C-alpha positions, 0 to 999 in steps of 0.5 A: 445506487446500482454500483455494478452498473457503475463499475461496468460503465467505468470499465468501458470508459477507461478502455482507451487507456489500457495500452498506456504505461508499462509494468514495473520492469525494474523488478525482474519478477514483475516484468514478467507479469501480463500487463493487460489485466484489470480487476476491481472489487468494491466492498460496502460496509453494509455487507454488499460487494461488487466486482469486475474482471480479474478481481480474484487474481493475486498480484504483488501488493508491493508498497500497499504492504506499508499500511500493514507494517505501519499499523503493527509498528504503531500498535507496538510503539505508539507515539514513540514511532514518530521520533524515527519517522515523519508524517509529511508528504515527500514531494520527491521520488519514493526512493530519494536519497537526497531528501533523506540526507537533507533531513538527517536520516529521518524519513519524511513519512512511513510510505516512502521506501526509507520510512518503510525500511525503518518500519521493517527495522522496528518490527524486526526489533520488537517481534519474536518472529516478524515474518510470521506475525506480519503474514498472520496479521494480513490473513486475519484482516482479509479473512483469507488464510491462503495469502502468502509471501512470494519467494520468487518476487522477494528474491527478485526484488532483493537481487536488484535493491541497490538503491534501497540498500543505499537508503538503509546504509544512510539510515544506519549512518544516521543511527536510525536503523538498529538491525543488520542492513541485510536482515532489514532489506530481506524482511522489507522485500518479503513484505512487499512480495505478499500476493493478494487480490483486489477482493483480499485487499478490499476486505483487509482495508475494511478495518481501516474504513471502520475508523470509528470502531475499535481495531483488533485483528491478528494481535494488533490493537489500535485506538480509533484515533490511531486508525484515523491517523493512518487514514490521514497519512494515506490521504496525504502520502499514499501515492508517492509524489502524486498524492496531491493529484490523487486527492484532487481527482479521487478524494479518498485515503488510499495506497498504491503499489508498483505491482499495479494495485490501488486500495482506497477507503471511504470511512464508514462507507466502503473499501475499494481495490483496483488492479492494472499493472501498467503504471504511469511515470510516478509508479501508479496504475494508470487504469486504476487511477482513472477508474477511481476518479470516475467512481467517486465522480459518478457516485458523488462519494468522496470524503470531500 
């Protein structure tokens, strides 16, 4: 299959959407990003790779980081983790307070903000130096020692994280947060601020695509069963309250972030990452969603 020709054709077909939507301007640092950018990187497990556009440009991965924090927390806590976080799609906004209150402080899944804040709390409790451990884990997964946090993005995000603070205090009220709210929010914002390229993300998620092989990276050990469970949660919960639409149109496990990135995997076949900062009303990249829909359509390679 001529993947390079396919991704170039995809780019031509999605150009009519390149001015739709806008970047995540509620975070000041992200509002300054040039929204007219696009990158794609396809990494086949057989060893070949294909790329297009700004595939090597680094951007804030935001909620994609939640897959990494889930992997670490699950490796440490095992099934005990699910006493504090659920595994169901949310059906509401990723930063909903109403759902969290209704469900007595147990986040619906690890990929909404409440769930990711609990993950941050777990890592703060269990790791001696969580910031260092987290970034070394991401570097090990991607094979790139230059990946780092963006202090500018982290500070920018924390300066306006009033709703996340409300979520954290509500979790504290329901005894589902052990550390100080300020410390948890700082670490949460740091993880979201990590900057990676499409190439970095596709390479990092290769470990999740190899779901039938032992997972051992950067001090994190996961059984094949737990890797498959992470992939299942990506399938059902990876796109905020648009996860069903992504499954319907694309048919791959994946995770998006409001920095405009999307990464998806086909177990035993490939990992693919796309980036375009203009988002739809649910916080997902418009061109990224279109590109992945066309990719699985043109290649007939979805998990369905």
